[in-house]
C-alpha positions in Angstrom: 17.0 73.3 63.3 15.8 76.9 62.6 12.1 77.7 62.2 12.6 78.6 58.6 14.2 75.3 57.6 11.6 73.3 59.6 8.8 75.1 57.7 10.5 74.4 54.3 10.8 70.7 55.2 7.2 70.3 56.2 6.1 72.2 53.1 8.3 69.8 50.9 6.8 66.7 52.6 3.3 67.9 52.1 4.1 68.6 48.4 5.6 65.1 47.9 2.6 63.5 49.6 0.2 65.5 47.5 2.2 64.4 44.3 2.1 60.8 45.3 -1.6 60.9 45.9 -2.1 62.4 42.4 0.0 59.6 40.8 -2.0 57.0 42.7 -5.2 58.6 41.6 -4.0 58.7 38.0 -3.0 55.0 38.1 -6.4 54.1 39.6 -8.1 56.1 36.8 -6.0 54.3 34.1 -6.7 51.0 35.6 -10.4 51.6 35.7 -10.3 52.8 32.1 -8.4 49.7 31.0 -10.8 47.5 32.8 -13.7 49.4 31.2 -12.2 48.9 27.7 -11.7 45.2 28.4 -15.3 44.9 29.5 -16.4 46.7 26.4 -14.4 44.4 24.2 -15.7 41.4 25.9 -19.2 42.6 25.6 -18.7 43.4 21.9 -17.2 40.0 21.3 -20.1 38.4 23.1 -22.5 40.5 21.0 -20.7 39.4 17.8 -20.8 35.7 19.0 -24.5 36.1 19.6 -25.1 37.7 16.2 -22.9 35.1 14.4 -24.8 32.3 16.2 -28.1 33.7 14.9 -26.7 34.1 11.4 -25.1 30.7 11.3 -28.6 29.2 11.7 -29.5 30.7 8.3 -26.9 28.6 6.5 -28.5 26.2 4.0 -26.1 23.4 3.1 -28.5 21.9 0.6 -28.0 25.0 -1.6 -24.2 24.8 -1.6 -22.4 23.5 -4.6 -18.7 24.3 -4.9 -17.9 22.2 -8.0 -18.6 25.0 -10.5 -16.2 27.7 -11.7 -15.5 30.4 -9.1 -17.2 33.2 -11.0 -19.1 36.2 -9.7 -22.8 35.8 -10.6 -23.0 39.5 -11.3 -19.7 40.8 -12.7 -18.4 37.4 -14.0 -15.1 38.3 -12.3 -12.9 35.4 -11.1 -10.9 37.2 -8.4 -11.7 37.5 -4.7 -14.9 35.4 -4.9 -17.1 34.7 -1.9 -19.9 32.2 -1.7 -23.1 33.1 0.1 -23.8 30.2 2.5 -27.5 30.9 2.5 -28.4 30.7 -1.2 -25.1 29.3 -2.6 -24.5 32.1 -5.2 -21.0 33.5 -5.9 -20.2 37.2 -5.5 -17.0 39.3 -5.7 -15.5 41.1 -2.7 -16.8 41.8 0.8 -16.1 45.5 1.3 -18.5 48.4 0.7 -19.9 48.8 -2.8 -19.1 45.2 -3.7 -21.6 42.7 -5.0 -21.4 40.5 -1.9 -22.0 43.6 0.3 -25.1 44.7 -1.6 -26.4 41.1 -1.7 -26.1 40.9 2.1 -28.2 44.1 2.4 -30.8 43.5 -0.3 -31.4 39.8 0.3 -30.7 39.7 4.1 -28.1 37.0 3.6 -25.2 37.6 5.9 -22.8 34.6 6.0 -20.1 34.4 3.3 -17.0 32.4 2.8 -13.9 33.1 0.7 -13.4 30.3 -1.7 -9.6 30.5 -1.6 -8.8 31.1 2.0 -12.0 29.4 3.3 -12.4 32.2 5.9 -16.0 33.0 6.8 -17.4 36.6 7.4 -20.6 38.3 8.5 -21.6 41.0 6.1 -22.3 43.9 6.0 -20.6 44.2 9.4 -17.5 42.6 7.9 -16.1 40.6 10.8 -14.6 37.1 10.8 -16.3 34.0 12.1 -14.1 31.2 13.6 -16.7 28.5 14.3 -16.1 24.8 14.3 -19.6 24.3 12.8 -18.2 25.6 9.5 -15.5 22.9 9.3 -17.6 20.6 7.2 -18.2 23.3 4.6 -14.5 24.2 4.5 -13.7 20.5 3.8 -16.2 20.3 1.0 -14.7 23.4 -0.6 -11.1 22.0 -0.4 -10.8 18.5 1.1 -7.5 17.7 2.8 -6.0 14.3 3.5 -3.2 12.9 5.7 -0.9 10.0 4.8 -2.6 7.9 7.5 -6.1 8.5 6.0 -4.9 7.7 2.5 -3.3 4.4 3.6 -6.7 3.2 4.8 -8.6 4.0 1.6 -7.8 0.5 0.1 -8.0 -1.5 3.3 -11.1 -0.3 5.0 -14.6 -0.2 3.4 -16.5 2.9 4.3 -20.0 3.9 3.6 -21.0 7.6 3.8 -24.3 9.5 3.6 -25.1 12.8 1.9 -27.4 15.5 3.3 -30.4 13.7 1.9 -29.4 10.4 3.7 -28.4 8.8 0.4 -25.6 6.2 0.9 -22.5 6.3 -1.2 -18.9 4.9 -1.2 -16.2 7.6 -1.1 -14.2 7.2 -4.3 -17.0 5.6 -6.2 -19.3 8.5 -7.0 -20.9 9.6 -10.2 -19.7 12.5 -12.3 -22.1 14.9 -13.9 -22.6 14.7 -17.7 -22.2 18.4 -18.7 -22.8 17.7 -22.4 -20.9 15.1 -24.5 -18.2 14.4 -21.9 -18.6 10.8 -21.0 -15.2 10.1 -22.6 -13.7 12.6 -20.1 -15.6 11.1 -17.1 -14.3 7.6 -17.6 -10.7 8.9 -17.9 -11.1 10.9 -14.7 -12.4 7.9 -12.9 -9.4 5.9 -14.2 -6.9 8.5 -12.9 -8.7 8.6 -9.5 -8.3 4.9 -9.0 -4.7 4.2 -10.0 -3.1 4.2 -6.5 0.2 6.0 -7.1 -1.5 8.8 -9.1 -4.4 9.0 -6.7 -2.2 9.2 -3.6 0.0 11.9 -5.2 -3.1 14.0 -6.2 -4.6 13.6 -2.7 -1.5 14.9 -1.0 -0.7 17.6 -3.6 -1.9 20.6 -1.6 0.4 19.7 1.3 3.4 18.7 -0.7 6.4 20.9 -0.7 6.7 22.7 -3.9 9.1 25.3 -5.3 7.8 28.6 -4.2 9.3 30.3 -7.3 7.0 28.2 -9.5 3.4 29.0 -10.1 1.1 26.1 -9.3 0.0 24.4 -12.5 -3.7 24.9 -13.2 -4.4 21.5 -14.8 -2.6 19.7 -11.9 -4.4 21.7 -9.2 -7.8 21.3 -10.7 -7.3 17.6 -11.3 -6.1 17.2 -7.7 -9.1 19.1 -6.3 -11.5 16.9 -8.3 -9.9 13.7 -7.1 -9.9 14.9 -3.5 -13.7 15.6 -3.9 -14.3 12.2 -5.4 -12.7 10.5 -2.3 -14.2 12.9 0.2 -16.3 11.1 2.9 -18.5 14.0 4.0 -20.0 15.3 0.8 -23.2 17.3 0.7 -24.3 15.5 -2.5 -23.4 11.9 -3.6 -21.9 13.1 -6.9 -19.3 15.5 -8.2 -19.2 17.8 -11.2 -16.0 17.9 -13.3 -17.0 21.3 -14.7 -13.7 23.2 -13.9 -11.4 20.4 -15.0 -13.3 19.8 -18.2 -13.1 23.5 -19.1 -9.3 23.4 -18.4 -8.9 20.4 -20.6 -10.8 22.0 -23.5 -8.7 25.2 -23.2 -5.3 23.5 -22.7 -5.8 21.1 -25.6 -6.8 23.9 -27.8 -10.2 22.3 -28.3 -8.8 19.0 -29.4 -11.1 17.6 -26.8 -14.5 19.3 -26.9 -17.9 19.2 -25.2 -20.1 19.3 -28.3 -19.3 15.7 -29.3 -17.8 12.7 -27.7 -14.1 12.1 -28.2 -11.7 9.2 -27.9 -10.9 8.4 -24.2 -7.6 6.7 -25.2 -6.4 9.8 -26.9 -7.4 11.9 -23.9 -5.8 9.4 -21.5 -2.4 9.5 -23.2 -2.6 13.3 -23.6 -3.4 13.7 -19.9 -0.7 11.3 -18.7 1.9 13.1 -20.8 0.7 16.5 -19.6 0.8 15.4 -16.0 4.3 14.0 -16.5 5.6 17.3 -17.8 3.8 19.4 -15.1 5.3 17.1 -12.4 8.8 18.0 -13.6 9.3 14.7 -15.4 12.0 14.1 -18.0 12.8 11.3 -20.5 14.5 9.4 -17.7 12.8 6.3 -16.3 10.9 6.9 -13.0 11.3 10.7 -13.3 7.6 11.2 -12.4 4.8 9.4 -10.7 3.3 8.8 -14.1 6.4 7.0 -15.4 6.8 5.1 -12.1 3.3 3.7 -12.5 2.9 3.1 -16.3 6.2 3.2 -18.1 7.5 -0.1 -19.4 10.1 -1.0 -22.1 10.1 -3.0 -25.2 12.7 -4.0 -27.8 11.6 -3.1 -31.4 13.3 -4.9 -34.3 12.5 -3.4 -37.7 12.8 -5.9 -40.6 14.2 -4.3 -43.7 15.3 -7.3 -45.7 16.0 -11.0 -45.5 19.5 -10.4 -44.3 19.8 -9.9 -40.5 22.4 -7.2 -41.1 19.8 -4.9 -42.6 17.6 -5.2 -39.5 17.6 -2.5 -36.8 16.9 -2.8 -33.1 16.1 -0.2 -30.5 14.7 0.0 -27.0 11.5 2.0 -26.7 9.6 3.0 -23.6 5.8 2.7 -23.6 2.8 3.9 -21.6 0.2 1.6 -23.2 0.0 -1.5 -25.3 -2.3 -1.3 -28.4 -3.9 -4.5 -29.4 -5.2 -5.3 -32.9 -8.5 -7.2 -33.2 -9.0 -9.7 -36.0 -10.9 -8.3 -38.9 -14.7 -8.2 -38.7 -16.3 -11.0 -40.7 -18.1 -9.9 -43.8 -20.8 -12.6 -43.5 -22.2 -14.4 -40.6 -24.2 -17.7 -40.4 -27.3 -15.8 -39.5 -27.0 -13.5 -42.5 -26.4 -16.4 -44.8 -29.4 -18.3 -43.6 -31.7 -15.3 -43.6 -30.5 -12.4 -45.9 -33.2 -10.2 -44.5 -31.9 -10.5 -40.9 -30.4 -7.3 -39.8 -30.1 -5.9 -36.3 -31.3 -9.1 -34.7 -30.4 -10.1 -31.2 -29.4 -13.5 -32.6 -26.6 -11.8 -34.5 -24.8 -11.5 -31.1 -24.1 -15.2 -31.3 -22.2 -14.7 -34.6 -19.8 -12.2 -33.1 -16.3 -13.6 -33.1 -14.4 -14.0 -29.8 -10.7 -13.9 -29.1 -8.7 -14.4 -25.9 -6.8 -11.4 -24.6 -3.6 -13.4 -24.4 -3.9 -14.1 -28.1 -3.9 -10.4 -28.8 -0.9 -9.9 -26.5 1.2 -12.4 -28.5 2.1 -9.4 -30.6 4.6 -8.4 -27.9 6.3 -11.7 -27.2 9.1 -11.2 -29.8 7.6 -13.4 -32.6 6.9 -12.1 -36.1 3.2 -11.6 -36.6 1.5 -11.9 -40.1 1.7 -8.7 -42.2 4.1 -7.0 -39.8 7.5 -5.5 -40.6 8.5 -5.0 -37.0 8.9 -7.4 -34.1 8.0 -6.2 -30.5 9.5 -7.8 -27.4 8.6 -6.7 -24.0 11.6 -6.4 -21.7 10.4 -4.5 -18.7 6.9 -4.6 -17.3 5.5 -1.6 -15.3 3.5 -1.8 -12.1 0.3 -0.9 -14.1 -0.3 -2.0 -17.7 -2.7 -0.1 -19.9 -4.2 -2.2 -22.8 -5.9 -0.3 -25.6 -8.1 -2.6 -27.7 -8.4 -0.9 -31.1 -12.0 -1.3 -32.1 -12.4 1.6 -34.6 -11.2 1.6 -38.2 -11.9 4.3 -40.8 -12.3 4.0 -44.5 -13.3 6.4 -47.2 -16.9 6.7 -46.1 -17.3 5.8 -42.5 -15.7 4.7 -39.2 -16.6 1.2 -38.3 -16.6 -0.5 -34.9 -15.2 -4.0 -34.5 -17.6 -5.8 -32.1 -15.3 -8.8 -31.5 -15.6 -10.0 -27.9 -12.4 -10.1 -25.9 -12.2 -12.8 -23.3 -9.9 -12.5 -20.3 -9.5 -13.7 -16.7 -10.1 -11.1 -14.1 -7.2 -12.3 -12.0 -3.7 -13.6 -12.5 -3.2 -12.8 -16.2 0.3 -14.1 -17.0 1.9 -11.1 -18.6 5.3 -12.5 -17.5 5.0 -15.1 -20.3 5.6 -12.3 -22.8 9.1 -11.6 -21.4 12.2 -13.2 -22.8 13.2 -16.5 -21.1 16.3 -15.0 -19.3 14.2 -12.1 -17.9 11.6 -14.5 -16.6 14.3 -16.6 -14.9 15.6 -13.4 -13.2 12.2 -12.8 -11.6 12.2 -16.3 -10.2 8.4 -16.7 -10.5 5.7 -15.9 -13.0 4.6 -12.3 -13.1 0.8 -12.0 -13.1 -1.6 -9.1 -13.2 -5.1 -8.5 -11.9 -7.7 -6.4 -13.8 -8.6 -3.2 -11.8 -10.2 -0.9 -14.4 -12.2 -1.7 -17.6 -13.5 1.1 -19.8 -16.1 -0.1 -22.3 -17.9 1.4 -25.4 -21.6 1.0 -25.7 -23.6 0.8 -28.9 -22.8 0.7 -32.6 -20.8 3.3 -34.5 -22.6 5.6 -36.9 -20.8 6.9 -40.1 -19.5 10.3 -39.4 -18.3 12.4 -42.3 -17.7 16.1 -43.0 -19.4 17.8 -46.0 -16.2 16.9 -48.0 -16.6 13.2 -46.9 -13.4 13.5 -44.9 -13.4 11.7 -41.6 -11.8 13.5 -38.8 -10.0 11.8 -35.9 -12.4 13.2 -33.3 -15.3 11.5 -35.1 -14.1 8.0 -34.2 -16.3 7.7 -31.1 -18.7 10.6 -31.7 -22.1 8.9 -31.7 -23.9 5.7 -30.8 -26.9 4.4 -32.5 -30.4 4.8 -31.3 -30.2 6.3 -27.8 -28.7 9.5 -26.6 -27.0 7.8 -23.7 -23.3 8.2 -23.0 -21.2 5.8 -25.1 -18.6 5.1 -22.4 -18.8 3.5 -19.0 -16.1 2.2 -16.6 -15.9 -0.8 -14.4 -13.7 -0.4 -11.3 -12.7 -2.9 -8.7 -13.0 -1.8 -5.1 -9.6 -2.7 -3.5 -11.1 -2.7 0.0 -13.4 -5.7 -0.6 -12.6 -6.9 -4.2 -16.1 -6.2 -5.5 -16.8 -4.5 -8.8 -18.8 -1.4 -9.5 -20.1 0.1 -12.8 -19.9 3.9 -13.2 -21.8 5.4 -16.1 -21.8 9.2 -15.6 -24.1 9.6 -12.5 -25.0 6.0 -12.3 -23.1 3.8 -9.8 -24.1 0.1 -9.5 -22.5 -3.0 -8.1 -22.0 -5.8 -10.6 -20.7 -9.3 -10.7 -17.3 -9.9 -12.4 -19.0 -12.1 -15.0 -20.8 -8.9 -16.3 -17.5 -7.4 -17.5 -17.8 -9.3 -20.7 -21.2 -8.0 -21.7 -19.8 -4.7 -22.9 -17.1 -4.1 -25.5 -13.8 -3.5 -23.6 -11.8 -0.5 -25.0 -9.2 0.4 -22.3 -8.1 -1.9 -19.5 -5.7 -1.3 -16.6 -3.9 -4.3 -15.1 -2.1 -4.2 -11.7 0.9 -6.3 -11.0 0.7 -8.8 -8.1 3.7 -8.0 -6.0 
């Protein structure tokens, strides 16, 4: 090899070696920078974790109440609402120049949670918190249930405790009386304790719905309230129906209002029909959970003359059975003996009594006095709603019939009302147990408008004497068979014999399968 070529080869080798050293040096620099960035990120995350741990200690669960309308306390906006987990107030947004941002600076409150997504943030730094210590708060905001947990609600008795150590039974909690809404409270309790409706509402958030359809507001708010009623980790041993009540007032176009008590039976039928429609139900039998639970069938024969050829028959579905009470007596033995006797406790002994089965004879296919139609039950639903008509109106006032209705708590033979051939098909007598009993308390005051016209909403508007709620509900706990009385916020255990002391207005009977 010539000297020139040898020199060129050595020069090329040195150049290549120098280039390789530069590449290795560059890689080492990149590796060191990457390691530095990872260390910085780890240190930043560690700092955020330390900061969040400090801020999480400022959360005051006793100040938190998620039952009220999601409304910014400053702007009254209803979009993008965050709750301050320190003071419990609602604010809009979390970015700069938002009310939540300014609240975090001015009041030194830094932990916020989005009421829709249930994602927590530290403000004003605006970074997420993923801490398991917040799971109880997320469940209080929007409780979730599995099928397994729902199946155990009626089989296992559970006692829970709120933040103050007050014991309560999940599912049997009081509802706030916002104004004159006791008639709404008893209907909500009824819906929350009819098993098919309850299970459907508890599973509603996780059910597969058509993405093209917007979620119904009434259905979603009723579902949320029922899920809160049955939640076993509440911060307070009661629930406020504020959001649902407002939706009912709005959707019914103020047919049901808060400034005076309404008729719970009217509300119940309206609510069941609304739920049936919102669940996609049709006129077909079993087309919704409502119809599957409550819809029965009867044969109605209209008498138009003595000849049978003039009579008409038709099958008619029903959601409830209305029961007529015998007329209130004009005079009692007490009033005859002592004309001056008025509102005396002894008058209670003169109140007439009637068995419930006697009232139900209206639907056994026999012609009742002063009736032009004959009603014959042909199909009995799983749950039967009985409406005892206590209120009648005349030209001047609306009167309450105080007749006492006697009934057995278990094994009421509704099957005896069916035709004989239908009873033979069942092979055994169909009996029902009482599970819910809504009662009216007090005497009715005359309610008239300035023109002396009585409106339908005045039927159950007032009670005499006290300003207490005129409606209460008795519910049987399926887990142990015991009864509880729920009167707005009051929840008390009672004996079954106490059911007759109040005037029954709406009853729900469950079939013994």
